[in-house]
N, C-alpha and C positions, 0 to 999 in steps of 0.2 A: 616253391618257396622261394626258397635261398639265391636259387639262377634267378628270381625275379630279380627280389630286394638287392638284389649285388647291380642288374639289370640299372637298376632304377638309379642305386647310387655314383653309378658310370657315366648315365645319361646327366644325372645332374650337375657333377664334378665336368661334366665337358663341357656342357652349356654354360656355367662357370665359367669357364675360360671361355673359353670362345668371345664370352662378354667384353673377360678385361681385354681378350689380343680386340676386337675390336674400336674399346674405348678405348686404353689405351694407360698406362700408367702416373699416376700424379701418385703426389705426395700427399693427397686429401680426397678423399671419394666426393665428385662430386654429384649432385640431384638425383640423376639417372646413373648413379650407377650403383645409387644405394637406393633404388624403386628397385633395381633389377636384384638385387645381392636380398634387397627382404621379399618379390616374388619368389626369390629360390631360395631362399629361407619357408615361405609358405609351403613350394609345391613339393619339400623334400619332407616338410610335417604331415601335411597333407596324406605322399605318396608313401611314409608309415605309421599311421591311423590306418587306410587302407587294407596295408597287409596288416594289422595285428585282428584288424573285424575279419580277411579271407581267415587268420589261423584258429578266430574262435570259430567261424561258421566250418570252416572243415572239422573240428574237435565237435563239434555236436552234431554233425552231419554223423561220423565214424563211431558215436554212441547210438545214435539214431541205427544204424545203419548194424552193428553189434544187437539191441532192442530185438532187434527186425527176425536178427540170426537166432538168439536164443526162443523168439514166438516159435521160427519156422521149425528147430526143433522139436521144440518140446508138442507143437503140434502130431508133426514121422512117428513120436514117440506113441502117444494118444493114438494117433492111424496104427502104428502095430497091436500097441494093447491087445486094440478092438476084433481086430483079423483076430491075434492071437483065441479068444473070448469065445468066434463066433466059431471058430475051427477051423478056419480058411489055411 
């Protein structure tokens, strides 16, 4: 996840830098520059929200996995106890 976030940030930085290079630097930003800046901000915000959502999903899946592991171990223990009671 850290790599993905780093890649997103670098991609946004590169995109923003490229947009400045294409449009050029002036004392005041024009409408196109402001639009590109706003789009870049929105893309960054969206990417950060996606990363956070995926982190929450990952944490939830890890909790589910641990629960299933506990259930499996409980079933194995119960099976072993039944075998012992049956004298197998």
